C-alpha positions in Angstrom: 56.4 -21.8 -132.0 57.1 -19.8 -128.8 60.8 -20.1 -129.4 60.5 -18.7 -132.9 58.6 -15.7 -131.5 61.3 -15.2 -128.8 64.0 -15.2 -131.5 62.1 -12.7 -133.6 61.8 -10.4 -130.6 65.4 -10.8 -129.7 66.5 -9.9 -133.3 64.0 -7.0 -133.4 65.5 -5.6 -130.1 69.0 -6.1 -131.3 68.3 -4.3 -134.6 66.3 -1.4 -133.0 68.6 -0.7 -130.0 72.1 -1.5 -131.3 73.0 2.1 -132.2 70.1 4.4 -131.7 69.5 4.0 -127.9 71.7 4.7 -124.9 72.6 1.5 -122.9 73.0 2.2 -119.2 76.4 1.0 -118.0 77.4 -0.6 -114.7 76.0 -3.4 -112.6 72.2 -3.5 -112.1 70.4 -4.9 -109.1 68.1 -7.8 -109.8 64.3 -7.5 -109.8 62.3 -9.8 -107.5 59.3 -11.6 -108.8 56.9 -13.7 -106.6 56.0 -17.1 -108.2 53.8 -19.5 -106.2 54.5 -17.5 -103.0 58.3 -17.9 -103.5 60.5 -14.9 -104.4 62.5 -15.4 -107.5 65.3 -13.1 -108.8 65.4 -11.9 -112.4 69.0 -10.8 -113.0 69.2 -7.6 -115.0 71.5 -8.0 -118.0 71.0 -4.7 -119.8 68.9 -1.5 -119.4 68.3 0.7 -122.3 67.2 4.3 -121.8 64.6 5.0 -124.5 64.1 8.7 -123.5 65.3 9.9 -126.9 62.5 8.1 -128.6 59.9 8.1 -125.8 60.3 10.1 -122.7 60.4 8.2 -119.3 60.7 4.8 -121.0 63.3 2.0 -120.4 63.8 -1.4 -121.7 65.0 -4.1 -119.3 66.6 -7.3 -120.5 66.7 -9.8 -117.7 67.9 -13.4 -117.3 65.0 -15.7 -116.4 65.2 -17.9 -113.3 63.9 -20.9 -115.4 65.5 -22.3 -118.5 62.9 -21.3 -121.0 62.9 -18.5 -122.2 66.5 -17.7 -121.3 65.9 -13.9 -121.5 62.8 -11.9 -120.7 62.1 -8.3 -121.9 60.3 -5.7 -120.0 59.2 -2.3 -121.2 59.2 0.2 -118.2 57.9 3.7 -117.7 58.9 5.9 -114.8 55.9 7.0 -112.8 57.9 9.0 -110.3 61.6 9.9 -109.9 61.4 9.5 -106.1 59.3 6.6 -105.0 57.4 6.5 -101.7 54.8 4.3 -100.0 52.1 6.8 -100.9 53.0 6.6 -104.6 53.1 2.8 -104.5 49.6 2.8 -102.9 48.2 5.1 -105.6 49.6 2.9 -108.4 49.2 -0.5 -106.9 45.5 -1.3 -107.8 45.9 -0.4 -111.4 49.0 -2.5 -111.7 47.4 -5.5 -110.2 44.2 -5.1 -112.3 46.2 -4.7 -115.6 48.7 -7.5 -114.9 51.7 -5.1 -114.8 54.6 -5.1 -112.4 55.2 -2.2 -110.1 58.8 -1.9 -109.0 60.8 0.5 -106.9 64.2 0.5 -108.7 67.3 2.6 -108.7 68.1 2.9 -112.4 70.9 5.5 -111.8 72.4 4.3 -108.5 74.9 7.1 -108.3 72.0 9.6 -107.9 70.7 7.7 -104.8 67.2 7.9 -106.1 64.7 5.0 -106.2 62.3 5.4 -109.0 58.8 4.0 -109.2 58.6 2.0 -112.4 55.7 0.2 -114.1 56.8 -2.8 -116.1 55.1 -4.6 -118.9 56.6 -7.9 -120.1 57.0 -8.0 -123.9 56.8 -11.4 -125.5 56.0 -10.5 -129.1 57.0 -7.7 -131.4 53.3 -6.6 -131.6 53.2 -6.3 -127.8 56.0 -3.9 -127.9 54.2 -1.0 -129.7 50.9 -1.8 -127.9 52.7 -1.6 -124.5 54.1 1.9 -125.2 50.6 3.2 -125.6 49.2 1.4 -122.6 52.0 2.6 -120.3 51.7 6.2 -121.6 48.0 6.3 -120.9 48.5 4.9 -117.4 51.3 7.4 -116.6 49.0 10.2 -117.6 46.2 8.9 -115.4 48.7 8.4 -112.5 50.0 12.0 -112.8 46.4 13.3 -112.7 45.8 11.3 -109.5 48.9 12.9 -108.0 47.6 16.4 -109.0 44.2 15.6 -107.3 46.0 14.5 -104.1 48.2 17.6 -104.1 45.1 19.8 -104.5 43.3 18.0 -101.7 46.3 18.6 -99.4 46.7 22.2 -100.4 43.0 22.9 -99.7 43.0 21.5 -96.2 
């Protein structure tokens, strides 16, 4: 059953992103994931820039460190174009509470910028559209937190 759902998602992504979406070219650095206190690498195969459809969104297709499933899919939203320790601290609690991954990642390595990304793993087609809304809401909340911090600093 799980394999059928994975194949449906794979064909859905292939159909949706074959022509309409920009695929980012070049080699991409792997994403680290901690499993049972051991760091595992997820090799990034493809990154799609979804900004034409939804601003600040990316789709990561990564090779899994275990045999099943072979590929994993992550929907990502950029919380900040330049990441910092402060921004990570502001976003960390929500990411942990909501079972999301918070990653500092250079999507465009030539620009020498490390973005702060919030990733949500997509396992079913239904998760895909639901994840868009969830990530959009959190980005909006995160940006309002940043505005509050900025106002506090300015008022000091």
